[in-house]
C-alpha positions in Angstrom: -59.0 -53.5 52.6 -58.6 -49.7 52.4 -56.1 -47.9 50.1 -53.4 -47.4 52.8 -53.6 -51.1 53.9 -53.4 -52.1 50.2 -50.2 -50.0 49.8 -48.7 -51.5 52.9 -49.5 -55.0 51.7 -47.9 -54.2 48.3 -44.7 -52.7 49.9 -44.4 -55.8 52.2 -44.5 -58.0 49.1 -41.8 -55.9 47.5 -39.4 -55.8 50.4 -39.7 -57.3 53.9 -37.2 -55.7 56.2 -35.0 -57.8 58.6 -35.2 -55.8 61.8 -32.1 -53.7 62.7 -31.9 -55.4 66.1 -30.8 -58.6 64.3 -27.7 -56.8 63.1 -26.9 -55.2 66.5 -26.7 -58.5 68.4 -22.9 -58.6 68.3 -22.2 -54.9 68.5 -20.3 -53.0 71.2 -17.9 -55.8 72.0 -14.7 -53.8 71.6 -13.3 -51.1 73.8 -14.7 -47.6 73.9 -12.5 -45.4 71.7 -11.2 -42.2 73.4 -9.1 -40.8 70.6 -9.6 -38.1 68.0 -11.5 -38.3 64.7 -10.5 -36.4 61.6 -13.4 -34.2 60.4 -13.9 -33.5 56.7 -15.9 -31.2 54.5 -18.1 -32.7 51.8 -18.1 -30.2 48.8 -21.9 -30.6 48.5 -22.1 -28.3 51.5 -21.4 -25.5 48.9 -23.5 -27.1 46.1 -25.5 -24.0 45.3 -22.4 -21.8 45.1 -20.3 -24.3 43.2 -23.1 -24.8 40.7 -23.2 -21.0 40.1 -19.5 -21.2 39.3 -19.8 -24.3 37.1 -22.6 -22.7 35.1 -20.8 -19.3 34.9 -23.9 -17.7 36.4 -24.3 -14.9 38.9 -28.0 -15.7 39.5 -29.0 -17.6 42.6 -26.2 -18.3 45.1 -22.9 -16.3 45.0 -20.3 -18.4 43.0 -17.3 -20.1 44.6 -14.8 -22.4 42.8 -13.3 -25.7 43.9 -9.9 -24.2 44.8 -11.6 -21.6 47.0 -13.5 -24.2 48.9 -10.3 -26.1 49.6 -8.7 -23.0 51.0 -11.8 -22.3 53.1 -11.7 -25.8 54.5 -8.1 -25.5 55.6 -8.7 -22.0 57.1 -11.8 -23.3 59.0 -10.0 -26.1 60.6 -11.1 -29.2 58.6 -8.7 -32.1 58.4 -9.9 -33.2 54.9 -12.0 -32.4 51.9 -14.4 -34.7 50.0 -14.2 -33.3 46.5 -17.3 -34.4 44.7 -16.6 -35.0 41.0 -19.5 -32.7 40.1 -17.2 -29.8 40.8 -14.4 -30.8 38.4 -14.9 -28.9 35.1 -15.9 -31.4 32.5 -18.1 -33.6 34.7 -21.6 -34.4 33.6 -24.3 -36.4 35.5 -25.6 -38.4 32.5 -22.9 -38.4 29.8 -19.2 -39.1 29.6 -17.0 -36.0 30.3 -17.5 -32.9 28.3 -13.9 -31.9 28.4 -10.7 -33.7 27.3 -8.9 -36.1 29.4 -5.9 -33.8 29.5 -8.0 -30.9 30.9 -9.7 -33.1 33.5 -6.5 -34.8 34.7 -4.7 -31.5 34.9 -7.4 -30.1 37.1 -7.3 -33.2 39.3 -3.5 -32.8 39.7 -3.9 -29.2 40.6 -6.4 -30.2 43.3 -3.9 -32.7 44.7 -1.1 -30.2 44.5 -3.1 -27.5 46.4 -4.1 -29.9 49.1 -0.5 -31.0 49.5 0.7 -27.4 49.8 -2.0 -26.6 52.3 -1.6 -29.8 54.3 -5.1 -30.9 54.1 -6.1 -34.5 53.1 -8.5 -35.6 50.4 -10.9 -38.1 52.0 -12.9 -39.0 48.9 -14.9 -38.0 45.8 -18.2 -39.1 44.2 -20.4 -39.4 41.1 -24.1 -39.5 40.4 -25.3 -42.8 38.9 -28.4 -45.1 38.8 -27.6 -48.8 38.9 -31.3 -49.7 39.4 -32.5 -48.2 36.1 -34.5 -50.7 34.0 -32.3 -49.8 31.0 -29.3 -52.0 30.7 -27.8 -49.4 28.4 -28.2 -46.7 31.0 -26.6 -48.9 33.7 -23.7 -49.8 31.4 -23.1 -46.1 30.7 -23.1 -45.3 34.4 -20.6 -48.1 35.1 -18.4 -46.7 32.3 -18.7 -43.2 33.8 -17.9 -44.4 37.3 -14.8 -46.2 36.0 -13.7 -43.0 34.3 -14.0 -41.0 37.5 -12.3 -43.7 39.5 -9.3 -43.0 37.2 -9.6 -39.3 38.0 -9.9 -40.1 41.7 -6.6 -42.0 41.5 -5.0 -39.1 39.7 -6.3 -36.7 42.4 -5.3 -38.9 45.3 -8.9 -39.6 46.5 -9.0 -42.9 48.4 -12.8 -43.5 48.1 -15.2 -43.2 45.2 -18.8 -42.6 46.4 -21.6 -44.1 44.3 -25.4 -44.5 44.6 -27.5 -47.6 44.2 -30.2 -45.8 42.2 -33.8 -44.5 42.4 -36.6 -47.0 43.0 -37.6 -48.0 39.5 -41.2 -48.0 38.4 -41.1 -51.6 37.4 -40.5 -52.6 41.0 -44.3 -53.0 41.3 -44.1 -56.0 39.0 -40.9 -57.4 40.6 -39.5 -57.0 44.1 -36.6 -55.3 45.8 -34.3 -58.3 46.1 -34.6 -59.3 42.4 -33.8 -55.8 41.2 -30.9 -55.4 43.7 -29.4 -58.7 42.7 -29.9 -58.5 39.0 -29.0 -54.8 38.4 -27.3 -53.1 41.4 -25.1 -55.9 42.6 -23.3 -56.7 39.3 -22.7 -53.0 38.6 -21.2 -52.4 42.1 -19.1 -55.5 41.8 -17.7 -54.4 38.5 -16.9 -50.9 39.9 -15.3 -52.4 43.0 -13.1 -54.7 40.9 -12.0 -51.8 38.7 -11.4 -49.6 41.8 -9.2 -52.2 43.3 -6.9 -52.1 40.2 -6.6 -48.3 40.7 -6.2 -48.3 44.5 -9.6 -46.6 45.0 -12.2 -48.1 47.4 -15.8 -47.9 46.2 -18.2 -46.6 48.8 -21.9 -47.4 48.3 -24.0 -44.6 49.8 -27.4 -45.2 51.5 -29.4 -42.4 49.9 -33.1 -43.0 50.6 -33.5 -44.6 47.2 -33.1 -48.4 46.7 -31.2 -48.5 49.9 -32.9 -46.9 53.0 -32.3 -49.4 55.8 -29.4 -51.0 57.5 -30.8 -54.4 56.3 -30.7 -53.3 52.7 -27.1 -51.9 53.1 -25.8 -55.2 54.6 -27.6 -57.5 52.2 -26.4 -55.7 49.1 -22.8 -55.5 50.4 -22.9 -59.2 51.2 -24.3 -60.1 47.8 -21.6 -58.0 46.1 -19.0 -59.9 48.2 -15.9 -57.9 47.2 -13.1 -56.7 49.5 -13.0 -53.3 47.7 -16.4 -52.1 48.6 -17.9 -50.6 51.7 -20.5 -48.1 52.9 -20.7 -44.3 52.8 -22.7 -44.0 56.1 -25.2 -41.2 55.3 -26.7 -40.2 58.6 -29.5 -38.3 56.9 -31.2 -41.1 54.9 -32.1 -44.1 57.1 -35.8 -44.6 57.0 -38.5 -47.2 56.1 -38.2 -48.2 52.5 -40.2 -46.0 50.2 -41.3 -43.6 52.9 -41.2 -39.8 52.4 -39.0 -39.1 55.4 -37.3 -40.8 58.3 -39.5 -39.2 60.9 -40.2 -41.7 63.7 -37.5 -44.1 62.4 -34.6 -45.3 64.7 -31.8 -43.7 62.7 -29.1 -44.2 65.2 -29.7 -48.0 65.4 -29.2 -48.2 61.7 -26.1 -45.9 61.7 -24.6 -48.2 64.4 -25.6 -51.5 62.7 -23.7 -50.6 59.5 -20.5 -49.2 61.2 -18.6 -52.5 60.5 -19.1 -51.9 56.8 -18.4 -48.2 56.8 -15.5 -46.7 54.8 -16.6 -43.1 54.9 -19.3 -40.8 56.2 -21.7 -38.0 55.4 -22.9 -36.5 58.6 -25.9 -34.3 58.0 -27.8 -31.9 60.3 -31.1 -33.5 59.9 -31.3 -37.3 60.3 -34.9 -37.6 59.1 -34.2 -35.7 55.8 -33.5 -32.2 54.6 -37.2 -31.3 54.6 -37.7 -32.1 58.3 -37.0 -30.1 61.4 -35.4 -32.7 63.7 -31.7 -32.0 64.3 -29.1 -34.7 64.7 -28.0 -35.6 68.2 -24.2 -35.4 67.7 -23.4 -36.8 71.1 -25.6 -39.8 70.5 -23.8 -40.3 67.1 -20.3 -40.0 68.5 -21.1 -42.2 71.5 -22.2 -45.0 69.2 -19.3 -44.4 66.9 -16.8 -44.7 69.7 -18.1 -48.2 70.5 -17.1 -49.2 66.9 -13.8 -49.9 65.2 -14.3 -47.0 62.7 -11.3 -44.7 62.6 -11.7 -43.1 59.2 -12.6 -39.6 58.1 -16.0 -38.0 59.2 -17.0 -35.6 56.5 -20.0 -33.3 57.2 -22.5 -32.2 54.6 -24.8 -29.2 55.0 -28.0 -29.2 52.9 -30.6 -26.5 52.3 -34.1 -26.7 50.9 -36.3 -23.8 49.8 -37.7 -21.9 52.8 -34.6 -22.6 55.0 -33.2 -19.7 56.9 -29.8 -18.7 55.6 -30.4 -20.5 52.3 -27.3 -19.9 50.1 -29.3 -18.0 47.5 -30.4 -15.5 50.1 -26.8 -14.8 51.4 -24.4 -12.2 50.0 -21.5 -14.8 50.3 -21.2 -18.6 50.4 -22.5 -20.1 53.7 -19.1 -20.0 55.4 -20.5 -19.3 58.9 -23.2 -22.0 58.7 -20.6 -24.6 57.7 -18.2 -23.4 60.4 -21.0 -23.6 63.0 -21.8 -27.3 62.1 -18.0 -28.1 62.2 -17.7 -26.6 65.7 -20.7 -28.6 66.9 -19.2 -31.8 65.5 -15.8 -31.1 67.1 -17.5 -30.3 70.4 -19.5 -33.6 70.4 -16.4 -35.6 69.4 -14.5 -34.0 72.3 -17.2 -34.3 74.9 -17.8 -38.0 74.2 -14.2 -39.0 74.7 -14.8 -39.4 78.4 -18.4 -40.4 78.4 -17.8 -43.9 79.6 -15.1 -43.0 82.2 -17.3 -40.2 83.7 -20.2 -42.5 84.2 -17.9 -45.2 85.7 -16.3 -42.7 88.0 -19.7 -41.4 89.3 -21.0 -44.9 90.0 -17.9 -45.9 91.9 -18.1 -42.9 94.2 
């Protein structure tokens, strides 16, 4: 057995994927939706610029603050904003907040007030966490942090708190995917979902190319959590074979469709196989499949850049307003054009 065969054998022992086709057997039984969708802006689209502001730095990308992004979103024609908690002063990825509750809550209220004044909705927020970490102490801290930011989400008026499952831990080689998911991720998600329910905030688990890469993994974990206050953040840029480097060659659209019954929010990305790849998302394919589902929530877009990309924010003289507008316009066009897709094909066949 050569090295590649050995690695494949090892991965199969760690996680055996139930084919996505299994989960698509009962799909597309409802009517084709011909209405409008509300399109949102995920704040991570301006991550380089917002990080410059948060760090008080003029190096790298030109800075922009949270309130400016909200105003841009309204002016550009977005229906909603997904205000990632990273861009609330006092947030930290690995510790409890670095500012007082009073300061953080006041900022959250100011976000809510500005959105109300402008007439733009808040579709959600999110934190960074790792519920797969081998350290029980680390996982407990991340649950505590998530609960804190659920409180802030409630103060801000964000209906959904986005969380991750966690990076693939090194000790998975001596265990398996299901054991780690059931023993570490599931209890943490259930605790957050229960707490979120008490605050009126839904917990959205995001597939992020980490411990959750496939529709099968999404559905299994959500079924194991078994709580009415949790669903999926359907990330169109991270469906792939478990532990693979990218999603090239993977049937992303099948996975996106298979998990639509569990979806509570979206992250629509330009590149379905990953930010480091060149394949662009087929938005008409996405919206056609979406219209066969019962999903009627917000559809936030998220633009990402990696080093070497044209129009990388660090190479621009202002934040990437035009690039974000361009993606918004493409999404709106696809949403509009797919409204009549079924009727048009029916009409042509009848003539």
